[in-house]
Backbone bond lengths (Angstrom), bond angles and torsions (degrees), N, CA, C in turn:
res aa  C-N    CA-C-N  psi(-1)  N-CA   C-N-CA  omega(-1)  CA-C   N-CA-C  phi
1 M - - - 1.456 - - 1.522 110.14 -
2 R 1.316 116.98 143.83 1.462 122.12 175.98 1.528 108.15 -94.37
3 I 1.343 116.44 116.88 1.464 122.78 -173.23 1.525 109.49 -121.67
4 L 1.321 115.98 135.49 1.463 121.74 175.09 1.522 109.37 -120.42
5 H 1.323 116.56 124.64 1.465 122.03 175.79 1.529 109.34 -97.53
6 I 1.318 115.87 141.28 1.461 121.91 175.84 1.527 108.03 -121.56
7 L 1.321 116.11 133.02 1.467 118.85 172.13 1.519 110.24 -152.82
8 H 1.317 115.07 166.42 1.460 121.89 -170.48 1.515 114.37 -81.67
9 Q 1.321 117.02 -23.23 1.460 121.67 179.82 1.526 108.18 -160.40
10 Y 1.341 115.98 159.02 1.466 118.15 -172.55 1.521 108.94 -154.44
11 L 1.298 114.74 169.93 1.453 122.39 176.60 1.544 109.44 -65.23
12 P 1.307 120.55 146.46 1.462 127.84 -0.05 1.529 113.42 -89.29
13 D 1.351 118.08 0.41 1.471 119.68 -178.78 1.519 111.28 -58.53
14 H 1.335 115.51 -44.58 1.463 121.42 -175.49 1.525 109.23 -136.98
15 V 1.320 115.41 141.83 1.458 121.34 178.05 1.522 107.80 -123.21
16 G 1.317 116.32 113.89 1.458 121.57 179.66 1.512 109.71 -158.40
17 G 1.326 115.85 -178.53 1.450 120.59 -175.37 1.518 113.74 -59.75
18 T 1.344 117.34 -47.01 1.463 120.61 -178.40 1.522 110.76 -63.37
19 E 1.328 116.04 -42.05 1.459 120.10 -178.77 1.526 111.43 -65.54
20 L 1.333 116.76 -45.43 1.464 120.26 -178.89 1.527 111.33 -68.57
21 Y 1.328 116.25 -38.16 1.466 120.34 177.90 1.530 110.21 -62.11
22 T 1.327 116.84 -44.65 1.458 120.67 -179.69 1.522 110.77 -63.02
23 Q 1.316 116.59 -42.21 1.462 120.39 -179.89 1.528 111.41 -61.31
24 V 1.335 116.17 -48.63 1.467 120.21 -178.57 1.526 110.67 -63.69
25 L 1.337 116.71 -43.20 1.456 120.75 -179.57 1.529 111.11 -63.30
26 A 1.334 116.67 -44.86 1.463 120.29 -179.45 1.527 111.45 -62.61
27 H 1.334 116.90 -44.05 1.459 120.10 179.34 1.532 110.98 -64.32
28 F 1.317 116.53 -39.51 1.460 120.23 178.40 1.528 110.39 -63.59
29 Q 1.319 117.06 -41.08 1.470 120.14 -179.75 1.527 111.07 -64.30
30 V 1.339 116.78 -38.25 1.465 119.97 175.68 1.525 110.39 -60.57
31 E 1.335 116.01 -43.26 1.460 120.31 178.71 1.524 112.12 -61.64
32 Q 1.344 115.60 -28.77 1.462 120.18 179.18 1.533 112.37 -82.77
33 G 1.334 116.95 -1.35 1.448 120.36 176.87 1.516 115.40 100.45
34 D 1.353 118.23 5.60 1.458 121.03 179.02 1.527 110.81 -82.28
35 S 1.318 115.84 156.01 1.461 122.55 171.00 1.527 107.10 -95.39
36 V 1.334 117.02 118.76 1.463 120.79 -167.89 1.526 111.14 -126.91
37 A 1.328 114.85 136.93 1.464 121.33 176.11 1.521 109.23 -135.25
38 I 1.330 115.58 159.40 1.467 122.97 177.80 1.525 107.96 -129.32
39 F 1.334 116.53 134.79 1.465 121.70 174.25 1.518 108.02 -116.35
40 V 1.340 116.49 127.23 1.463 119.75 -174.85 1.529 110.61 -154.00
41 P 1.349 118.47 138.41 1.472 119.93 169.11 1.520 108.77 -66.51
42 S 1.318 116.40 150.36 1.454 118.35 -174.23 1.517 112.18 -142.82
43 L 1.325 115.67 149.09 1.455 122.29 171.81 1.515 110.81 -75.39
44 V 1.332 115.70 -22.64 1.455 121.94 -173.25 1.521 110.05 -80.99
45 S 1.319 116.46 133.75 1.458 120.98 173.73 1.520 108.21 -78.20
46 S 1.313 116.42 127.01 1.466 119.72 -177.27 1.516 109.86 -134.94
47 E 1.320 115.37 167.51 1.457 120.87 178.62 1.525 108.56 -83.94
48 W 1.319 114.26 77.38 1.450 119.52 178.89 1.537 108.77 -63.94
49 P 1.357 121.56 139.36 1.464 124.79 8.42 1.521 114.18 -103.80
50 E 1.350 118.70 22.43 1.458 119.53 -178.37 1.528 110.28 -71.47
51 P 1.333 117.88 125.48 1.470 119.88 -179.53 1.518 111.52 -82.54
52 A 1.327 115.33 156.82 1.464 120.53 169.37 1.519 107.75 -83.68
53 S 1.310 116.76 144.04 1.465 120.78 176.29 1.520 108.02 -103.20
54 E 1.336 116.24 113.10 1.462 121.55 -176.28 1.528 108.54 -122.60
55 E 1.333 115.04 101.53 1.464 122.33 -177.35 1.527 110.98 53.98
56 G 1.347 115.01 41.19 1.454 120.12 176.48 1.518 114.75 88.70
57 V 1.331 117.90 -5.04 1.465 122.17 179.44 1.528 109.32 -95.83
58 H 1.331 117.54 129.14 1.461 121.47 174.97 1.527 108.74 -82.94
59 V 1.321 117.21 114.26 1.461 121.36 -178.15 1.525 108.88 -107.52
60 Y 1.338 115.65 110.81 1.454 122.41 177.86 1.523 108.41 -94.10
61 R 1.324 116.07 103.57 1.466 121.25 178.34 1.518 108.13 -98.78
62 F 1.338 115.97 104.30 1.464 118.93 179.81 1.525 108.82 -83.14
63 P 1.336 117.97 119.46 1.471 120.13 -173.02 1.528 112.78 -74.54
64 T 1.310 115.98 106.75 1.467 121.22 174.67 1.524 111.06 -101.55
65 G 1.339 116.67 -17.01 1.457 119.51 -173.96 1.515 110.21 72.16
66 H 1.322 115.95 -174.38 1.465 120.56 179.64 1.522 109.97 -70.79
67 R 1.335 116.02 132.34 1.467 121.51 177.36 1.521 109.31 -122.34
68 E 1.310 115.98 132.66 1.461 120.73 175.31 1.527 109.25 -67.11
69 P 1.342 118.21 155.12 1.469 120.73 -179.45 1.526 113.29 -52.36
70 R 1.344 116.92 -38.59 1.470 119.51 -179.98 1.526 110.49 -63.41
71 K 1.333 116.87 -40.95 1.460 121.70 178.89 1.527 110.82 -65.16
72 I 1.326 116.37 -42.25 1.465 120.64 178.23 1.521 110.35 -59.35
73 F 1.339 116.30 -41.51 1.464 120.00 -179.98 1.524 111.19 -65.45
74 F 1.311 117.68 -49.98 1.461 119.69 -174.28 1.528 113.08 -74.17
75 D 1.329 117.81 -18.34 1.463 119.95 173.94 1.532 111.91 -65.35
76 L 1.333 117.11 -18.59 1.459 120.36 176.11 1.523 111.14 -58.88
77 F 1.313 116.47 -33.53 1.464 120.76 -172.35 1.532 112.93 -91.76
78 G 1.314 116.59 -0.15 1.454 119.64 176.52 1.503 112.49 155.31
79 Q 1.323 115.43 122.00 1.454 121.24 175.28 1.530 105.32 -150.20
80 S 1.326 115.66 95.81 1.462 119.95 -169.90 1.521 113.10 -61.88
81 A 1.338 117.39 -34.55 1.466 119.49 -179.16 1.531 111.02 -64.01
82 I 1.341 116.56 -44.96 1.464 119.86 177.85 1.523 109.86 -65.98
83 D 1.320 116.91 -40.67 1.462 121.93 179.78 1.527 111.02 -58.77
84 Q 1.315 116.56 -46.88 1.456 121.06 -179.22 1.528 111.25 -67.90
85 A 1.333 116.02 -38.69 1.461 119.64 178.92 1.526 110.94 -63.74
86 F 1.313 115.97 -40.98 1.465 119.79 179.39 1.524 110.47 -65.56
87 A 1.332 117.22 -41.07 1.460 120.63 178.07 1.526 110.46 -59.91
88 A 1.334 116.95 -38.52 1.466 120.84 178.96 1.526 111.30 -65.51
89 V 1.336 116.36 -39.22 1.470 119.95 178.81 1.532 110.77 -67.77
90 L 1.327 116.82 -40.35 1.464 119.69 176.27 1.521 111.05 -58.82
91 S 1.332 116.27 -43.17 1.457 120.82 -179.29 1.519 111.08 -65.39
92 R 1.311 115.97 -37.39 1.465 120.46 -176.54 1.528 112.23 -78.46
93 E 1.318 117.45 -42.91 1.469 121.14 -174.26 1.531 112.76 -89.03
94 R 1.329 117.94 -25.99 1.467 123.99 -179.59 1.550 111.21 48.10
95 P 1.353 117.08 56.63 1.470 119.19 -175.87 1.526 112.36 -66.46
96 E 1.324 114.11 145.41 1.467 120.67 173.16 1.524 110.80 -89.35
97 L 1.323 115.18 -19.83 1.466 121.26 178.77 1.513 108.59 -148.72
98 V 1.332 116.02 137.90 1.463 121.80 174.43 1.522 108.03 -112.68
99 H 1.324 116.07 133.02 1.464 122.26 178.67 1.529 107.39 -112.51
100 I 1.321 116.14 108.23 1.470 121.09 178.66 1.530 108.67 -85.14
101 Q 1.330 115.00 114.83 1.465 120.37 176.20 1.530 110.19 -89.27
102 H 1.347 116.22 -39.05 1.472 119.87 176.29 1.518 108.91 -164.22
103 L 1.344 116.46 145.93 1.457 121.86 -177.98 1.529 113.56 -115.21
104 M 1.309 118.42 2.98 1.459 119.92 -177.27 1.532 110.44 -54.42
105 G 1.323 116.60 128.02 1.453 120.67 178.20 1.512 115.17 78.92
106 L 1.321 117.47 1.58 1.460 122.29 177.32 1.519 108.67 -107.78
107 P 1.340 118.99 139.55 1.466 120.04 -176.49 1.521 112.50 -66.94
108 F 1.324 115.28 140.17 1.465 120.03 177.12 1.522 111.42 -58.69
109 S 1.328 116.66 -22.09 1.465 120.58 -177.75 1.523 112.70 -63.26
110 I 1.338 118.85 -22.01 1.461 118.05 178.52 1.529 110.18 -69.97
111 V 1.331 116.78 -30.58 1.475 119.23 175.03 1.525 109.49 -70.25
112 R 1.332 116.58 -37.44 1.461 119.52 177.55 1.534 110.55 -63.89
113 Q 1.326 116.54 -31.52 1.462 119.21 173.78 1.528 110.76 -60.83
114 L 1.319 116.30 -44.54 1.466 120.57 -179.44 1.519 110.68 -63.13
115 V 1.323 116.01 -43.02 1.465 120.46 179.36 1.531 110.16 -63.25
116 H 1.340 115.30 -41.54 1.465 120.08 -177.16 1.525 111.82 -63.68
117 V 1.341 116.64 -42.27 1.476 119.34 -177.40 1.537 111.62 -93.97
118 R 1.329 115.87 4.82 1.458 123.05 174.27 1.534 113.48 60.31
119 I 1.318 114.63 43.64 1.471 119.90 171.28 1.523 107.08 -94.34
120 P 1.327 118.51 120.55 1.474 119.37 -178.97 1.525 111.06 -67.25
121 Y 1.330 114.98 147.06 1.457 118.52 176.63 1.526 109.86 -137.91
122 V 1.335 114.16 149.04 1.457 121.93 174.81 1.525 107.83 -119.87
123 I 1.316 115.83 158.03 1.467 121.22 -177.91 1.527 109.06 -128.82
124 T 1.317 116.13 130.45 1.461 119.99 168.97 1.520 108.42 -93.91
125 L 1.319 116.20 128.75 1.465 122.74 -176.66 1.529 109.22 -88.40
126 H 1.325 115.10 84.51 1.471 120.10 -177.61 1.523 112.41 -76.46
127 D 1.346 116.50 -20.28 1.462 121.26 177.50 1.528 107.31 -157.19
128 Y 1.322 117.77 -158.13 1.465 120.36 -175.03 1.531 111.69 -110.47
129 W 1.320 116.02 27.83 1.449 122.27 -173.52 1.536 113.18 -59.90
130 Y 1.306 117.70 -30.10 1.461 119.63 -176.90 1.529 112.08 -70.31
131 S 1.315 116.81 -16.83 1.462 120.90 175.38 1.515 113.10 -115.33
132 C 1.330 116.81 -13.40 1.465 121.45 -173.18 1.523 109.42 -139.52
133 A 1.321 116.99 119.16 1.464 120.18 -179.61 1.522 111.53 -62.50
134 N 1.330 117.37 -25.47 1.464 121.27 174.54 1.520 112.13 -75.15
135 A 1.327 115.62 -18.40 1.471 124.48 177.98 1.519 114.19 78.63
136 Q 1.325 118.09 -10.30 1.466 119.09 -172.42 1.520 114.14 -124.64
137 L 1.327 116.98 8.90 1.461 120.95 -179.38 1.533 111.25 49.72
138 L 1.309 114.66 41.94 1.460 121.85 179.76 1.523 106.81 -128.49
139 T 1.331 117.11 120.95 1.466 119.46 -172.58 1.520 111.99 -75.56
140 N 1.314 115.40 149.82 1.468 120.98 175.13 1.523 111.94 -83.10
141 Y 1.333 116.91 -24.34 1.468 119.03 -172.46 1.520 113.68 -87.11
142 D 1.325 119.69 -28.55 1.472 118.66 175.43 1.524 113.20 -136.73
143 Q 1.346 116.48 9.55 1.467 122.77 174.27 1.532 113.11 54.73
144 T 1.329 115.68 43.57 1.459 120.17 176.98 1.527 109.85 -121.01
145 I 1.335 115.67 163.26 1.455 121.16 177.45 1.527 109.06 -68.88
146 C 1.329 115.20 133.94 1.466 122.07 -176.41 1.530 109.77 -98.99
147 D 1.324 116.59 146.04 1.465 121.70 177.86 1.524 112.76 -85.75
148 G 1.330 116.76 -3.46 1.455 119.98 -178.51 1.516 111.67 119.81
149 P 1.334 116.96 173.22 1.468 121.44 -176.54 1.525 112.88 -61.58
150 K 1.303 115.50 140.03 1.467 122.76 174.87 1.526 107.56 -120.26
151 W 1.336 114.37 81.37 1.470 122.25 -176.59 1.526 112.18 57.04
152 G 1.332 116.13 22.61 1.455 120.49 178.21 1.508 114.80 81.72
153 L 1.335 118.18 -6.18 1.467 120.78 -176.36 1.529 111.11 -66.46
154 N 1.338 115.94 -48.60 1.467 117.71 179.28 1.525 110.77 -68.17
155 C 1.341 116.95 -32.61 1.462 120.63 177.56 1.528 110.38 -64.50
156 G 1.346 115.98 -42.36 1.453 120.17 177.70 1.517 112.11 -62.33
157 R 1.307 115.93 -40.67 1.468 120.28 178.53 1.527 110.65 -63.20
158 C 1.343 115.99 -42.36 1.466 121.10 177.27 1.528 110.75 -58.80
159 A 1.339 115.49 -47.55 1.462 120.67 -177.50 1.517 111.50 -61.59
160 L 1.318 116.99 -40.86 1.458 121.09 -178.49 1.520 111.77 -67.95
161 V 1.330 116.48 -41.49 1.467 119.64 178.22 1.526 109.77 -65.03
162 R 1.311 115.82 -40.85 1.466 119.50 179.14 1.526 111.07 -62.50
163 A 1.334 116.24 -33.94 1.461 120.74 178.70 1.524 112.81 -81.31
164 G 1.344 116.51 0.28 1.450 120.23 177.66 1.514 114.64 80.64
165 K 1.334 117.23 18.64 1.457 120.94 -178.67 1.529 111.14 -84.65
166 K 1.298 115.40 141.25 1.454 120.75 175.46 1.534 109.47 -86.23
167 N 1.334 115.62 164.99 1.472 120.99 -179.83 1.533 111.70 56.63
168 A 1.319 115.08 40.78 1.462 119.90 -176.66 1.524 112.02 -60.24
169 R 1.322 117.25 -37.23 1.464 119.76 -178.63 1.533 111.10 -63.89
170 L 1.334 115.47 -40.72 1.467 119.58 -178.59 1.530 112.13 -71.35
171 L 1.323 116.16 -35.00 1.461 120.69 -176.47 1.523 113.41 -86.23
172 A 1.333 117.05 -13.63 1.462 120.99 -174.41 1.535 113.73 -54.79
173 P 1.350 120.14 -40.84 1.468 119.23 -179.98 1.529 113.44 -58.69
174 A 1.332 117.55 -29.20 1.463 120.38 -179.64 1.524 111.68 -73.69
175 V 1.336 116.57 -28.78 1.463 121.69 -177.46 1.532 111.56 -93.85
176 A 1.319 116.21 -22.75 1.465 121.45 -174.19 1.528 113.97 -52.77
177 P 1.352 120.55 -41.64 1.467 119.17 -178.49 1.529 113.50 -59.72
178 I 1.335 117.58 -33.79 1.469 120.56 178.76 1.516 109.94 -65.63
179 L 1.340 116.73 -45.05 1.466 120.70 -179.96 1.516 110.67 -68.56
180 A 1.330 117.27 -37.47 1.458 120.52 178.01 1.526 110.59 -64.41
181 F 1.346 117.31 -39.53 1.459 120.71 177.01 1.522 110.46 -65.67
182 R 1.315 115.90 -41.90 1.473 119.96 176.27 1.523 111.08 -55.85
183 N 1.334 116.40 -45.00 1.461 120.26 -178.91 1.526 112.18 -69.11
184 S 1.329 117.29 -28.73 1.472 119.13 175.53 1.529 110.27 -67.54
185 Q 1.332 116.24 -33.22 1.467 120.21 178.96 1.531 111.23 -72.71
186 T 1.326 117.11 -39.44 1.471 118.81 177.22 1.525 110.31 -67.46
187 A 1.338 116.99 -33.04 1.469 119.90 176.04 1.523 110.58 -62.90
188 F 1.344 116.87 -39.15 1.466 121.55 176.12 1.528 110.33 -60.72
189 V 1.332 116.24 -43.07 1.468 121.14 -179.84 1.531 110.72 -61.11
190 L 1.330 116.64 -46.39 1.462 120.45 179.65 1.521 111.61 -65.71
191 M 1.313 116.92 -41.65 1.457 121.84 -175.76 1.523 111.88 -63.77
192 N 1.326 117.29 -35.76 1.462 120.97 -175.91 1.527 113.80 -91.16
193 A 1.330 117.08 -2.52 1.467 119.71 176.67 1.519 110.46 -69.80
194 T 1.313 115.86 143.94 1.465 120.56 175.37 1.518 110.50 -66.33
195 A 1.334 115.64 -38.03 1.468 120.40 179.15 1.516 109.00 -158.22
196 L 1.325 115.11 153.10 1.453 122.38 173.88 1.517 107.95 -115.09
197 I 1.333 115.74 137.23 1.465 120.90 -178.00 1.520 108.96 -110.91
198 A 1.324 116.78 118.97 1.465 122.24 175.26 1.526 108.32 -105.45
199 P 1.329 118.41 131.38 1.464 119.56 -179.36 1.526 114.02 -73.66
200 T 1.347 117.43 -16.30 1.463 120.69 179.58 1.524 109.40 -143.76
201 N 1.323 115.78 161.29 1.463 120.72 174.73 1.520 110.95 -63.49
202 F 1.334 116.88 -34.16 1.459 120.59 -180.00 1.526 110.80 -60.86
203 V 1.331 116.48 -43.51 1.468 120.30 178.94 1.526 109.98 -63.47
204 R 1.326 116.05 -41.66 1.464 119.16 178.66 1.530 110.60 -60.71
205 Q 1.318 116.75 -47.05 1.469 121.11 -178.71 1.527 110.90 -63.65
206 T 1.341 116.75 -37.46 1.459 120.12 -180.00 1.525 110.80 -65.30
207 Y 1.330 116.57 -44.93 1.468 120.10 179.78 1.529 111.26 -67.08
208 V 1.320 116.93 -36.82 1.469 119.44 176.18 1.526 109.34 -62.86
209 G 1.333 116.94 -41.72 1.461 120.94 177.66 1.514 113.02 -64.03
210 L 1.339 115.96 -23.80 1.459 120.93 178.71 1.524 112.19 -91.09
211 G 1.348 116.36 2.73 1.452 120.03 172.70 1.513 116.97 108.94
212 T 1.328 118.63 4.60 1.464 121.14 179.32 1.525 110.01 -83.23
213 A 1.320 116.47 141.37 1.461 121.03 -178.89 1.530 110.73 -62.63
214 K 1.327 116.28 125.84 1.456 122.00 -174.77 1.520 112.19 -61.46
215 E 1.357 116.35 -39.47 1.462 119.71 -174.77 1.521 112.98 -69.02
216 K 1.334 117.51 -14.73 1.467 120.06 -178.92 1.527 112.22 -85.23
217 I 1.335 117.18 -16.87 1.464 121.05 -173.60 1.534 110.40 -97.74
218 H 1.327 115.65 124.79 1.463 122.23 179.00 1.528 109.07 -112.01
219 V 1.312 116.59 130.19 1.464 120.53 -179.64 1.524 109.34 -86.61
220 I 1.324 115.73 113.92 1.467 122.45 177.57 1.530 107.02 -131.15
221 P 1.322 118.54 106.11 1.471 120.32 -178.28 1.529 111.41 -60.70
222 H 1.324 115.37 146.40 1.457 120.77 175.20 1.523 110.05 -64.38
223 G 1.318 115.05 148.89 1.466 120.11 170.44 1.514 109.18 -112.82
224 I 1.298 116.48 164.57 1.462 121.53 173.89 1.521 107.94 -132.31
225 R 1.304 115.25 160.10 1.465 120.58 177.36 1.527 108.62 -98.35
226 L 1.302 115.66 120.22 1.461 120.88 179.25 1.526 109.82 -84.34
227 P 1.327 117.50 152.67 1.465 119.39 176.20 1.525 110.27 -68.40
228 D 1.318 115.68 158.42 1.465 119.88 179.34 1.528 111.07 -59.97
229 M 1.314 115.73 -34.86 1.468 120.41 178.32 1.522 108.40 -136.96
230 M 1.327 116.38 122.36 1.453 120.05 178.85 1.525 109.71 -72.70
231 P 1.336 118.24 135.47 1.463 119.21 177.23 1.522 110.53 -66.18
232 P 1.322 117.56 144.67 1.466 119.97 -179.71 1.519 111.47 -69.06
233 K 1.319 115.98 152.75 1.459 120.75 175.30 1.521 108.66 -65.31
234 L 1.334 116.31 123.87 1.452 119.90 -175.96 1.527 111.21 -75.70
235 K 1.310 115.49 138.49 1.461 120.65 176.64 1.515 108.77 -93.68
236 R 1.322 115.91 128.69 1.459 120.61 -179.28 1.529 109.69 -114.46
237 E 1.309 114.27 152.33 1.463 119.24 -179.65 1.522 112.18 -93.64
238 D 1.349 117.12 -14.25 1.464 117.96 -179.91 1.528 109.45 -87.52
239 N 1.326 115.87 173.62 1.466 121.89 -177.72 1.523 112.77 -104.86
240 F 1.321 116.66 21.99 1.455 120.00 -178.25 1.527 111.29 -76.07
241 L 1.332 114.75 144.99 1.452 120.64 165.44 1.533 105.13 -94.04
242 D 1.336 116.40 114.34 1.462 121.34 -176.19 1.522 110.80 -92.45
243 V 1.330 114.83 117.77 1.463 122.29 178.86 1.522 108.09 -106.39
244 I 1.333 117.06 141.67 1.452 120.84 -176.32 1.528 110.10 -130.97
245 Y 1.334 115.10 143.20 1.465 122.02 169.20 1.516 107.20 -124.63
246 V 1.332 116.80 134.07 1.465 121.96 176.49 1.525 107.80 -132.24
247 G 1.327 117.53 122.59 1.463 119.71 178.95 1.511 112.10 157.20
248 G 1.323 115.45 -164.05 1.453 121.00 -179.68 1.516 112.00 -71.05
249 I 1.333 115.45 146.55 1.461 121.12 175.86 1.529 106.52 -99.04
250 S 1.317 116.60 89.58 1.461 121.84 -178.18 1.523 109.15 -149.27
251 W 1.340 114.60 158.95 1.466 120.17 -173.93 1.519 112.11 -57.20
252 Q 1.350 117.34 -44.17 1.461 120.00 -174.58 1.531 113.04 -66.50
253 K 1.339 116.33 -14.15 1.468 119.51 176.60 1.530 112.13 -79.34
254 G 1.329 117.16 -9.47 1.467 120.69 173.14 1.507 115.87 74.73
255 L 1.324 117.91 21.18 1.463 120.07 -176.86 1.520 113.00 -65.69
256 H 1.325 117.41 -27.88 1.468 119.64 178.54 1.528 110.56 -64.56
257 I 1.330 115.99 -33.43 1.468 119.32 177.62 1.526 110.41 -70.85
258 L 1.329 115.86 -39.91 1.469 119.90 177.75 1.527 110.56 -62.60
259 V 1.328 117.56 -44.74 1.466 120.98 -179.55 1.529 110.39 -64.15
260 Q 1.329 117.04 -43.96 1.468 120.14 179.88 1.527 111.13 -63.28
261 A 1.333 116.87 -37.48 1.463 120.15 177.46 1.525 110.80 -67.19
262 F 1.345 115.36 -41.18 1.464 119.13 -177.71 1.522 111.96 -68.57
263 N 1.325 116.35 -27.90 1.466 119.78 177.74 1.521 111.93 -59.99
264 Q 1.325 116.98 -22.26 1.461 121.27 -177.25 1.526 112.93 -87.35
265 L 1.337 117.04 -3.42 1.466 120.84 -177.68 1.524 110.61 -97.07
266 P 1.325 117.81 149.27 1.465 120.56 179.57 1.522 111.91 -66.69
267 A 1.323 116.34 136.43 1.461 121.70 -175.46 1.521 113.05 -69.25
268 D 1.322 117.65 -19.52 1.469 119.01 -176.63 1.525 112.60 -88.26
269 N 1.320 118.58 3.91 1.458 120.27 -179.54 1.529 114.70 -130.74
270 F 1.309 116.42 -18.43 1.470 119.24 -171.88 1.522 110.66 -130.51
271 R 1.338 114.61 136.85 1.465 120.20 -179.89 1.530 108.59 -133.48
272 L 1.344 116.61 134.91 1.459 122.20 179.24 1.525 109.45 -119.62
273 T 1.323 116.23 128.04 1.468 122.13 175.37 1.522 108.23 -116.56
274 I 1.341 115.76 123.64 1.460 122.22 -178.46 1.525 108.68 -109.00
275 Y 1.324 116.01 116.64 1.461 121.76 176.53 1.533 109.14 -103.48
276 G 1.318 116.97 127.02 1.462 120.96 178.31 1.516 110.38 168.69
277 D 1.321 115.64 160.21 1.458 122.54 -177.45 1.531 109.58 -84.11
278 E 1.317 116.17 113.10 1.467 120.66 -178.27 1.527 113.11 -79.51
279 S 1.328 117.57 -9.63 1.465 120.12 -175.76 1.524 112.63 -82.49
280 T 1.340 118.46 -15.45 1.459 120.43 -177.25 1.521 111.09 -66.47
281 F 1.341 116.12 -48.11 1.469 121.44 176.47 1.533 107.59 -126.75
282 P 1.329 117.25 78.70 1.474 120.66 -172.34 1.522 114.05 -61.50
283 D 1.332 117.65 -33.81 1.472 119.47 179.78 1.523 110.60 -65.00
284 Y 1.329 115.78 -43.62 1.465 119.18 178.89 1.530 110.47 -66.53
285 S 1.342 116.85 -40.46 1.467 120.38 179.08 1.522 110.45 -60.50
286 A 1.344 116.25 -41.34 1.468 119.71 178.35 1.521 110.85 -65.16
287 Q 1.323 116.35 -38.78 1.466 120.80 177.44 1.533 110.47 -61.38
288 L 1.326 116.37 -42.38 1.461 120.16 179.05 1.515 111.26 -59.64
289 R 1.325 115.63 -46.22 1.466 119.24 -178.48 1.529 111.20 -62.98
290 R 1.325 116.90 -34.76 1.471 119.77 177.94 1.521 112.10 -68.01
291 L 1.335 116.94 -25.77 1.458 120.78 -179.78 1.528 112.92 -75.17
292 V 1.326 117.33 -20.55 1.464 121.22 -172.04 1.523 111.63 -65.78
293 R 1.336 115.51 126.81 1.460 122.76 175.25 1.535 111.44 -121.93
294 Q 1.307 115.48 -25.13 1.462 121.08 -177.63 1.531 108.57 -91.16
295 P 1.341 118.19 125.28 1.477 120.06 -173.28 1.523 114.69 -66.76
296 E 1.324 118.19 -17.20 1.468 120.49 -178.29 1.538 112.10 -95.36
297 I 1.333 116.28 28.60 1.468 120.92 170.63 1.520 107.10 -102.41
298 N 1.325 116.74 116.71 1.457 121.56 -172.00 1.530 111.23 -120.66
299 F 1.336 116.54 131.23 1.460 122.86 174.23 1.527 107.52 -96.17
300 A 1.318 116.55 114.19 1.459 120.84 -171.19 1.521 114.28 -104.92
301 G 1.349 117.70 5.28 1.457 120.05 177.60 1.524 112.97 77.28
302 R 1.311 115.37 -172.18 1.459 121.54 -178.09 1.525 109.93 -70.39
303 L 1.302 116.04 133.77 1.466 121.91 -177.45 1.522 109.32 -94.67
304 P 1.334 118.39 115.98 1.470 119.87 175.28 1.523 110.23 -57.58
305 H 1.326 116.07 137.90 1.468 119.72 -172.73 1.520 111.80 -58.77
306 Q 1.322 117.26 -34.66 1.465 119.85 -178.04 1.529 112.08 -69.11
307 E 1.342 116.70 -13.77 1.468 120.06 179.40 1.528 112.43 -100.48
308 L 1.334 116.73 1.58 1.467 120.88 -175.14 1.519 112.15 -58.49
309 W 1.342 116.37 -49.89 1.468 119.27 -173.22 1.527 111.98 -65.95
310 T 1.336 116.52 -34.65 1.463 119.78 176.93 1.531 110.34 -66.71
311 A 1.341 116.46 -41.30 1.469 120.21 178.94 1.523 110.63 -62.81
312 L 1.336 116.74 -42.25 1.465 119.70 179.24 1.524 111.47 -66.39
313 S 1.339 115.98 -40.87 1.466 118.71 -176.40 1.523 112.15 -69.74
314 S 1.332 116.79 -19.74 1.466 119.49 -179.60 1.525 112.33 -93.75
315 S 1.335 117.13 4.55 1.465 120.72 179.30 1.523 110.20 -115.68
316 D 1.335 115.27 168.86 1.468 120.80 -178.79 1.523 112.71 -105.06
317 V 1.334 116.45 -36.29 1.459 121.19 -173.73 1.529 109.31 -137.20
318 L 1.318 116.77 132.74 1.459 122.51 171.35 1.521 108.62 -100.56
319 V 1.341 117.21 132.47 1.459 121.19 178.62 1.526 109.19 -120.04
320 V 1.328 116.17 130.76 1.465 122.29 173.56 1.534 106.99 -123.62
321 P 1.332 118.09 93.83 1.470 121.46 -170.83 1.535 114.44 -91.57
322 S 1.318 117.59 34.76 1.467 121.53 -173.36 1.521 112.77 -56.72
323 L 1.335 114.70 145.61 1.455 121.69 177.42 1.525 111.89 -95.41
324 W 1.336 117.53 -10.11 1.458 121.17 177.06 1.517 109.38 -108.47
325 Y 1.332 115.68 167.75 1.462 120.20 179.68 1.519 109.41 -79.47
326 E 1.334 116.41 91.05 1.453 120.95 177.72 1.538 109.01 -54.26
327 T 1.324 115.96 137.83 1.477 118.85 -178.55 1.513 111.87 -78.63
328 A 1.337 116.39 -41.68 1.462 120.28 177.90 1.527 106.82 -171.31
329 S 1.306 116.68 84.19 1.456 121.13 -175.86 1.522 110.03 -63.22
330 L 1.338 116.41 113.02 1.465 119.96 -177.21 1.525 112.02 -65.87
331 I 1.340 118.04 -27.90 1.460 119.04 179.42 1.530 110.48 -66.32
332 I 1.348 116.69 -32.10 1.470 119.53 174.67 1.516 109.72 -70.53
């Protein structure tokens, strides 16, 4: 089968659950005899439209360069360069199935292209982006779990706070129609999908509660690729309980709560190692470092994927302190 994956960002620009899941899935499909390609906007300047060949996968990185969050949002409603690039990839790859991993920052018109030429597509629900522009159903104005859009008013308030605007509550009605229109477009995307894939029953129930047809959502748990040989559990001579965090360094991941909790533990018995890229949200990373009181809290930077299993085998406890409803944390 000829399969084309679409996502909003990919390796090496970004390393996260959606990106790693897509990579593993694409490589596995190649091993099964499928012809597989990936279409993704990229920070990297490349010789478009020639794809990179990565373990048999054709990766089309369309160079958009760095885009501010506002630009990423408004590109949803039209970006002719991305639209034309996607049309060229469709013509070249002639996919029999398109697998949408994520559409953030990609124009809705590329889905209309699929509908027009009658190429079936499926969507994996990696987060709640189709109902929430924040993707995590976590509000910017009071940092609580959201029940979903309320005529776009709460969405508008979220957007304004995220943009640093004051009087967000008063201004929200003026912004609400844009967010409501955005949500009407994501509803179109979901409605025309052949199938939706939820990694857990919880994700399925959440999307059903947000108005998605229950019969369209199929629960298929994520898989991961294990190493050929698992590293042995390391024996240590000290008496430390080694705790590890691996993932994004951002507020919604709840790391400030983990650090504050660890500050209350004795330094001679407990050690915390935090793996993650501090450059993504530098203000939050700086805030985390200011919170540290316990000397055995260590920031170890981004963890190369090939070193993941060794890092896990050398620790005792993995902590994922997220403040949002994770859909299927691959690190777990």
